[in-house]
N, C-alpha and C positions, 0 to 999 in steps of 0.2 A: 626813643624805639628801637623792639626786639621784635624778629620777624622770624619764626619758624618753619623750616625746610626739610623734608624728607629727599633727599636724592643722588643720582646712581656717581659712584664717586667717578671723579674726573670727565666727565660726559653730560655735563646739567646743560640739558636745550631750554631755549625760549618755548612760552606756552602760555595756553590763559589764566590757567595759577597763579603764575609766578606774574603778570601782570596784572593782575587783581590784586594781589598784593601790593606790589612795586610803583604803577603805574599814578596813580594818586599822589607819590609821593614825589614825584617828578626826579628819579633817577634813572641812568642809566644802565641800562638792564644790560645790555652789552657788556659793561666795566662790570657789573653784579657776576654776569653766566664766569666772567673770564677769572675774577678772582674766586669763587668757590669752586670751580674745576681744578684751579692751581693745588687749592688748601685740600681737594679728597683727592688728589691724583693718585696716594698711597693705598688705595681704597676701590682702583678698580672694578667693576664685576661687583660691588657690594653697593644695598639703601646704606646709605648715610644722613644720621640727620646735622643737619646744620639750625644755625642759630646767627641771622644778621641782625648786627645793632650796630642802628642810625640812628647819625646824628641830624636829626633835621633842618637844623639852622647850617650846619656847613657840610652837609650831603656828603660826610662824611662816612665809610663802611667799617667797621670790623668785623671781621669771618672768624665764626670758633665753630671747629668741625667734633660733635662728639664721635665718640665709636663705635660701629653698626651695631643693632639688636643686634641680641643672641643666636637667633634664628637663620638673620642673613649670617654669622660667620662659621656659623653647622652644615647651611647651606656649601660656602665658600671650600669649606673644610672636604667636603662630596664631592663636590664638580655637580650641582646640580640645580636647577631654578626654584621651585617648589617639595614641598613638603609632602608626602603619602598622604591617598584620599580613603586609605585604608589601613590607621597606624597599629592594626593588632595581626592585620592578616598580609599586609604589603609592606616587607622594611627596604629600606634605600639606601644602607651602610650597616658598617659593625666597627666602630670603636674601639679605641683601647683607651681604662682610665685616663692615659695622660694626654688624649686629645684632649678629653672636658677636663682636668689640671690646665691646661694651657687654656681655655676658652673663659674657665674660669677666674683665671687669673688676671688676663685683659679685662674683664665686665666686674671685677670683685666689688671697686670701686661707684661706679655707676650700677651697681645691684643692691648697695645700700646693704648688700649681706656682713653679719657680724663675724665672721671668720672663712677663711675657704671651704671649707667644710659643708657649710651651707651655700658657698659659692656653688659647689659642683655640685648638692643636691640639685639647686636650682637651674643648672642647664641640662642635668637628666630628666630633668622634668621635661626640658624644650624638647631634648630626643624625644621622652616618650611622644609629645606629642606631634612631632614632625614624622613618629615610624622608623629611625634611626636607636638597631639591636646598641649598647654596652658592654665589651665585654663577654662578646654569644650569648646576653640573656636579654629581656625583656627589659627594656630600662626602668618603666614603671615599677616592678618589681624589686630591683634594683637600688631603688632609692632606699627602702627599707633598710637593707641590708647595709646602707653604707652610716642612714644613721646608729645601727646596731655596732658599728666597730670596722666593717670592709673596707678596703683598702685604705686603715687608717694610715699605714706608713709611708706609701707613694704621696699620702696629702701632706703628710706632715714633713714631708722631704720636699714637697712639692716636685715630684718626675713630670716633665714634659715629652720627654725622650722618647719615643717606644722602641725597643731594640727590633731590630730586622727577622727575629724569627719570630720573636710573638705578634710581627706584622703580617706576618706570612701565616701563623695560626688561624688569626682571625678571619684573613680575604679564604682562608680556604676553606672554615669556617659558614661566611655569607652564600664564596658560591655555589656553596651544597642547600642550603638557603631559599638564593634567589631561582637555583634549578625546581626545587615544590612549588615557590611561586608562579613560576609558568606554567607549571605541570595542572597546576590545580585552576590557575585562569584560563588556559586555554579548553580544559575538563567542562569551566560555568560556562562560556561562551558554547564548548558543541551542546550542550542540558538545556539552555537559552535558545539554541537554534530548533534543535528536536522537539522545543514546547510551543513554537512559535509553528515550524510545521505541522506539527501535530492538532495545532489550534485552526491551521487557515484548510486541513482538509476534513477537518469537524462541520467546518464554516461551509468548504462545498458541498457535503453530505446532505446536512441540514438545507441549504436551496436548491438541493437537485430532486429533494422529498418535497419540497414544496413547490417545486415544479408539479411532478407527477399528482398529487392532490389538487391542482390548480384544473391538470388534463383532465384527474376523474369526474369535478363537479359538473363540468357542463353537459358530459353524458347520461349522468343520474337525473339533472334535469331534463335532458330530451327522453327518457323514458318515463318521469313521470307525468310531463304533456301525454306522450305515448298512452300511455294508462288511463290518465283521467278521459281523453276521447274515445276510448275503448268502452271505458264503462258508460260515458254518454250518450253513444251511439247503442247500446245494449237496452238502458230506459229507457228510449225511444221507439225501439220497435216494440218493445214493452205495450208501450201506450196505443 
């Protein structure tokens, strides 16, 4: 019997989901957690797909660990917990093509890509969805360039090491991008606050006008009553 799980490397904990899958089989949950954590200890901080092969009759368990999803590897490389919520406005980092090739080599077999170039394009697609620049460019735009031959030399040579000089340039570029992002975020927040304040002022003015109208109406009614009494008195005198 096969049981598929997605666990945090080296830090699997007991929980309802695990108990629901394993409990009915009469297996030792604590023992399974220990085995899984031992098998995934090299993937600390990453979500790792795990498959448990259980022999129902003997209760023996074999743990098979698969490489983490591409998104997890990319986030680990950047040191972030989640991707950008606005991929084209807020970027998380600036990868070198060498970093992309390294991850593509790690995942190529699982991605079922026909060659490394295809795997690189797949990784770049995930970079785009997470909000990661590649070679100081928007990842979604770079994918088409790779199809046209860009970085062919690096891919053919399977280069996975980024030179210190290149890393410095990429980091400097991203630092400027990050500053611009922070500036825009502050401007948008200020505009939102201004809009909110303006709306509250208008709302207050509208209430004030309603209050004035409410005060004026009783006077109008009183005036109308007085005029009505005068007219009635005149008519009685005429009679």
